[in-house]
N, C-alpha and C positions, 0 to 999 in steps of 0.2 A: 551023778553029782558033777563029774568032770564036764559033761556036756552043758550043764547049767552054768558052770563057771565060765566056760568059753563064750556062751551066749551073753552073759553079763559083761564080760570083757569087750566083746564085739559091740554091744550097745553103748558102752562107755566111749569107745573110740569114735563111733558114729556120731554121738552127741557132741563130742569135742570138735569133730570135723565140720559140723554144721555151723559152729560159731567160733571163728578163729581169733576173736577179739578178747583182750584181758577183761576179766569180770570184776575184780576187786581193786583195780589200779586207780580209777578216778572216783573222787568223792563228790557229794552234792556241793555245788558252788554257793548255795545259800544255807542259812541256818533254819529255814522253814521247810515243811514238806513240799515235795515236788508236785505241783498241780499245773497242768498245761493249758495254755490258750491256743497253742499252735504246735503241730507235729512235724516231723521230718518229711521232706519231699511233698508236703502239702501243695496243692495246686494254687499258685498265686498269679497275679497279672504278669505275664511275660517271663516267669521264672518258677522253678521249684523252690520251696522253702528249704533253706540249707541247714536248719538246726531245730532246736526246741525253743518255743516261747514259754518261759516259766513265769507264772503269775507271781506278783510281788504284793499281793493283798491290797491292790489299788493304791500303793504307796511308792514313793521314791526314797532313796537313801538307805536301802537295806545293804548290809555288808555282803560284798561279793568276794569269795575266797578262791584261791588257786586250788584246782582239783587234784593236783599232784605237784611234786617237785619239778623245777624247771627254770627257765629264764624268759623274760619278756623279749620276744623276738621282733615284735612289730607293734606300733601304736598309730592309730589313725583317728584324726579329728576332722569331721566334715559337717556342713550344715544339714545335708540330707543323708540318705542311706543309713549306715550303721551309727551315725552320730559319733559319739566317743566310743572307740572300740579298742580292745586289748587282746593281743595274741601271745600265748605262752607256749613255748616249745618244750617238750618233755624228753627225758632220756630214752624212752621207748620209741621215739620217732614220730609220735602224734603231736598235734598242736590243738590246744583248746582256745576257743574264741568267745569273748564276752562283749556284748554290744548293747547300744542304746543307754550307755552309762551316764550317770549324773556327774561324777568326777572320779578321778583315780585316787588310790591310796597316797598318803603324803609324799613319800619318796618318789613315786612315779609322777605325781602331779607336779612336783618341783622340777623334775627332769624335763617334762613336756613344756612347762611354762618358760623355762629358761630358753628353750629353743624357739618358742613362739615369739618371745621378745627379741631374740637375736635376728629372726627373719621378719619380724613385724607382720605376723599373719596369725589369724585364728585357725584356719584350716591348715593342717600339717600332717605329714606322714613320716614316721621315724622307724629306723631299723637298728635298735641297740645291739651292741656286740654281746656275745654269749656270757661275758663276765660282768656286764654293767648292771643289770637289774635281775639278780637272782631271787627266786621265790621258793618258799617251802610249801608243802602240802598244807592246806587249810589256813595259810597266811592271808591277811587282808590285802587285796589288790585293787579294789575299786568299790564304788557304791552304785547300786542300781538306779536307773533313771528312766527318761522318756525322750532322750535326745535323738536327733536325726529324723528319719522317716517313720518313726514309731507312732502308732495310733493310740497308745495308752501305756501307762507304766507297766513295764515287764523287763525281764532279762532274756535277751536272745543268746542262746548258748549253742556252740558247735564243737564237734571234734573232726579234725581233718587228718588225713594220712600224709606221708612225706611227699606225695605228688599233689598236695593241695586239694585233694578230693574230699568233700564233706561226706561223713558216714553217719548213719542213724545212731545217735548217742545211746539209745536203748540197747543196742547190741553190746554195750560195755557194762551192762548190769544195772543201769538206772531203772529202778522199779516204779512204774506208774500203775496204780490200781485201775484195772479195766476188766469188768465182767460183762460189759454191754456189747452186743453184737453190732456190726455195721448196719447202717440204714441205707435203703435204696430209694432214691427219689423218683427216678424215671429210667426206662429202658427204651432205646430206639433201635430200629432195624434199617439198614442202609442197602439199597440196591447198588451194586458195583458193576459198572459196565453197561453198555447200551441195551443189552437184551434181558437184563435182570428185572424182576418185578416182585413186589411184596403186597399181598392183599389187594390185588387189582390196581396197583399203582407203581409207577417207576420213580417215585420220590420217597424220601425218608419218612418212616412211619413211627409215630408214638404208640407203643404197645400198652395194653391194659394189664396193670399189675394187680394181683390178688394176694394180700397178706395172709399168711398162715399163722396158726396159733403158736407155733414154735419159733416164729420170727423170720422164717423163709418166705419165699414168694413163688407163686405160679403166674405164668403169663398166658393169656388167652392164646390158643394155638393160632399159628399164622400159615397162610398159603403163599408159597413163593416158588420162583424158578430162576436158575442162573446163579451167579456169584453174589453173595450177600455177606454183610458183616453186622456187628452189633455195637452199640455204645451204651454206656452206663453213667448215670449221675448217682454218686454214692458218697457217704461220709461216715465218720466214726465219732464216738463220744466216750471219754473216760468217765469213771465213776464220780470223781470229785468236781467235775466242771460240766457246764451245759454247752460248751463250745462245740460246733461241728467241725471236726478236724479231718485230715486226710487218712486214707487207709494204707495198709502195709503191703498187701499182695492181692492180685486178682488173677484167677485162672479160669480158663474155659475148657469144656469137655464136649467132644463131638462123638456121640454114641459110646460114651464111656472112655474115650481116648483123649488125653490132653492135647489141645491144639494151639494153646496160647497161654502165656504167662507174662505178667509184668510185676517186677519186684522192686519196691522202693527202699532199698537199703544203702545205696551209694550212687553218686553220680559225679560228673565233672562239671565245672563251671562253663566249660566250652560248649556243653551240650544242653544246658538249661534253657537256652532260647528255643529249643525244639518243642517245648511244652505246647506251643501254639499249633503244632502239627499233631501232637498227641490228642488234644481236645478237638471237638467240633468248633472251630474258631468262629465261623459265621453264626452258629447257634449262640455262642457266648456273647458275641457283639450285639446280637439282636434280641436275645431273650435273657441275658445276664445269668445264664445257667451253664455250668461246666459239665460237659458230657465227654467222658474219656472213650476214645475209640478202641475197641477190642480187636482191632486188625491194624495192619501197618500200611501206611501210605507214604512212601519215600521218607521215612523217619529213621535217623541213625542212632536213636537212643540206645544206650548200653543196658538199660533196665529191662529190655525184652528178654525173655527166657523161653525155652521149649516151644518155639513157634513153628507150626506146620502151615505151609501155604499162606504165610503172612496172616494167619488167623482168619482167612476168608473161607467161607463155606460154599461149596458148589452144589447147589440143589438140583437134582435131576427130576424129571417128570415121573409121577407115580411112585415116589419113594417117601419114606417116613424117617425123620431124623429127630433124635433127642439131643437137645443142646442145653448144657448146664453152665452156669456162671457161679464161681465160688469167690466170695470177697472175704478177706481175712484182715483183722487188725493185728497189731504186734503181739498181742497176748493169744493169738491163734483162736479168737472167737470167730466162727465162720457164719456167713449168711449165704444161703444157696438160692439161686433163681433158676427155675425149671421152665424151659421153652420147648414146645412141640412144633416141628416144622413139617408141613405136608407139601411135597413137590407136586405142583399142579399148574399147568399152563393156562393163563387167563385169556379169555376172548375179548374182555372189555377192560382196557387199560386207560387209567388217568395218567397223562404225561404232562410234564412241565416243559414248555418250549425252551429249546436250547438257545441261549442268547449269544449272538455273534456280533462283534463290532468291527470297525475298520482297523482296530489295533490289537493284533495278535502277538502275544509275548511268548517267545521261545525260551524256555528256561535255561538252556545251555548256551545261549548267545547273549552278547551285549545288545541291549535294546535302547534306542534313543528316540524320544518323542519331542517334537518341536512345533511351536505355534506362536505367532506374534512375537512377544518379547520374552517368552518362557521356554526354557529347555529342561527336559527331564531325562536323566541318564540312569539306566537300570543295568547294573553289572550282571554278568553271567552268573547263573545259579542263585539269583535272588529269590525267585519263585520256586516252590516245590514242584509245580506242574506247569505244563504249557496251558495258557489260558487267554481268553479275550478280556480286555479291560476297557472301561470308558476313559476317554481323554478329551476334555472339553475346556475351552478358554473363553471366558466372558469378561472383557476389559482386563482387569488385573487379578481375576479370580480363576484359579485352576481347580478343576474337578478331576481328580486322579482316582477314578473308580470309587467304590465305597470301602470303608475299613472292615471288610469281611473276608479278606484273603491274607493268610499269614505270610510274612517275609522272613528270609534268612539273613539278608544283608540290607544295608542302608541304601536308599535311593537318593540321588543328588538332584536338587531342584535349584535352578538358576533363573534370576530375573535380570533383564537388561533395563536399567533405570535412567538411561541417558536422556530420555525425553523430559525428565523432571528437572526443576531448577535446584541449585545447590542448597539453599536453606531448607527445602522440603526433603530432598533425598538424603540429607545428612541425618535425618531422624526416622528413616524408613527401616522396616524389618519385615521378614517373612513370617506370617502368622498361620497357625493351624486353626481352621474354623471348626469348632466343636460345640456339641450341645444342641438343644432344640432351636435356640436362637442363632446358632452358628457364630458364637462369640469368638473373637480373635485371641489366641494364646501364643505367646512368643515361642518361636522355634529358633534355636541357636543359629544366629545369622552372622556370616562374615561378608565383608565388603572389600572388593578389589576394583579400584577405579569406579566404573559404572555398572559393576555386576554384584548383585547380592546372591549369596549361596547358602542353602541349608541342606542338611541331611536328615532323612526320616526313615524309620522302619515301620511306618504306618501309612496306608493309603488314606484317601479322603480329600477334603477340600482345603486349599491353601490360598492365601491372598497377600497382597502388599498392605501393610498397615503403617501408620505414622504415629509416633509418640512425641508430642511437643510439650508434655506436662512434666514438670520436675517432681522428684520424690518429695514426700513430706517427712519432716523430722520434728519430733516433739518430745519434751521431757516427760517422763512417766511418773517418777516418785519424788520429784523435787521442783522448786521454782527458782527463777533467777535471783541471785543474791542470797540464797538460803545457806544457813549453817548446816553442815552434814557430818558433824563430828561423831554422832552416834549411829551413823548409817554404815552398814556393811557393804551395801551394793548401790551402784549408780545405774539407773535404767533409762533408756531412750526408746521411744517408739518410732519405727520407720516403716514407710509403705510406698508403693508405687502403683498407680492405676493402669499403666500402659504396658510397657515391655517387661517390667519387673526389676527388682534390685539386682545389680551386677556386683558392686563392691562398696565398701565403706572404709573410712579411716577416721580414727579419733585420737586427739592429742590433748594433753593438759599442760599448759605453760610451755607448749612446743615439744613436749616429750610424748612419743607414741604410747598409747595404753591399749592393753588387750581388752577387747569387748567381744563377748560370746554372743553369737547371733542365733536366735531361735525363730526360724521362719514361720513356725506354726502360730506363734503369738506376736510375730513382727517386733521382737524386742531385742535390743542390744543391752548387755549387762556387763558392767565392770566391777570386779571384786577389789575393794580397797585393801584387802589383806595381801594383795600383790606387792604392796610397799612402794609403788611408783609415785603416788601422790603424797608428797611430804611437806609442801608449802601450806601456809595458812590461806592465802588468797590464790584462787585457781581459775584460770581461763580455760574453759572447755570448748573445743572446736571439733565438730563432727561433719565430715563431708560424705554425702551419700550419692552414688552414681547409678543410674539405671542402665539397661542393656543397649541403649542407643546413644548414650553419652550425656544425657541431661543430668545435671548435678545440682544438689542443694547444699548449702553450707549453714550449719546451725552453730551459733556461738552464745555462750552464757557464762555467768560468773557464779562460783560457789565458794564457800569458806569451810575450812576444816582444821581442827587442832589434833 
């Protein structure tokens, strides 16, 4: 009996040690059941997803509540990114984040608008003092929306520690029903090093998956030699939603011994950029499929655990290896993939020619490339590996390899435009050429005398572009001379076909008015409830400027009682 008690006590402490986060402290931020469209650390473009995306029944305006007592420590309003976002710091040291909001609760909304009018800006970031905006658990703090870079109505929700590191909110006891095992879309095998080969080839191989009745997979046995690694395309689905989401944990086993693990429970924003080294970046850019590498190639991610030999397998001739991959979701539903490896030296190898160019990039050194009127400056440690790249200039078009190699830092591209005349060069910018038609897209450009400069974290094609077309400004929900007494909102449509909108300014009878900009709908909106428009006869003036300085002025008259 005593031994049973000790065993139970030991099990209790082990379970506690596995999850150090409080389980009943934070409550649901919404009044509806938690159904997810996105999970924590899900693989996104250039970053790991830092929270949960909670479905809001395809609606905006749902009440968002504080998950615990605390104070509003940060408020950020921006056109893109999180849109309208609220940060609440709690006595236990954690901070909860609520993003893509439609608007804030009345007290917070008034606090924000007062400062927006003081600074005459829509985009703003505020850091209230600890005693300014106190909130209680389950008190109203905002309304859900679709602001910023959101692709649809939902609430983005995060929990961060006191070092600003996002943590999987499910670790805090948020219960999402999930009895579905992860799905595997593809398995790839990678020869690593010049002498390695897989199935008579020295190139990456797509392996044949055979689904089993229990949801696991077998992979047709492979023949290999030398150092090899594997990659996996995998996703998970919760019971109440059809979305394909990220998984929680991946482990690999070599002849029964764990040799690799990646655990998606916490990360820092400083390391999220290294997602492009975790995945097969070239594969993603060419096939639009994310394959996670189950071996480490110059990646500093903190999510790696229990790694032996960087997850790389050294296959010897005339040996047999059993390799297993275990994919878990947060609810510990496992999917197993079984791979048999036979060590065998091949006499007939298909090889991919190694491409060498005149431009070798040493990753540990500063690299400068120059030609005609274009300079490219590459800081040390921008590339993960030493590599050859393409560098070609044709007139004002720069080809800087293909966008198939991930970068850690930004590359500086400079154009000398002294050969152009002033009216022309005053409207010039550096454009990224993208898509099938190589259409120009504005890359943030600075000008100093006769030099245009931009910074980029993507390789590819760039060119000089000229934007001589002014933005367009049109009324959306009213006409010139109209009475708007019964209107709550004043709406203006703005757009620019060249370099894109840079800034805007709106006044009524000479007084600045707040207009919220939704770039997805190209709409400026003023809320008459702000109380700024008090006259009967009103002259509205809107000035919109694009990124090279072209501006349009729209003026109209409206009446209001």
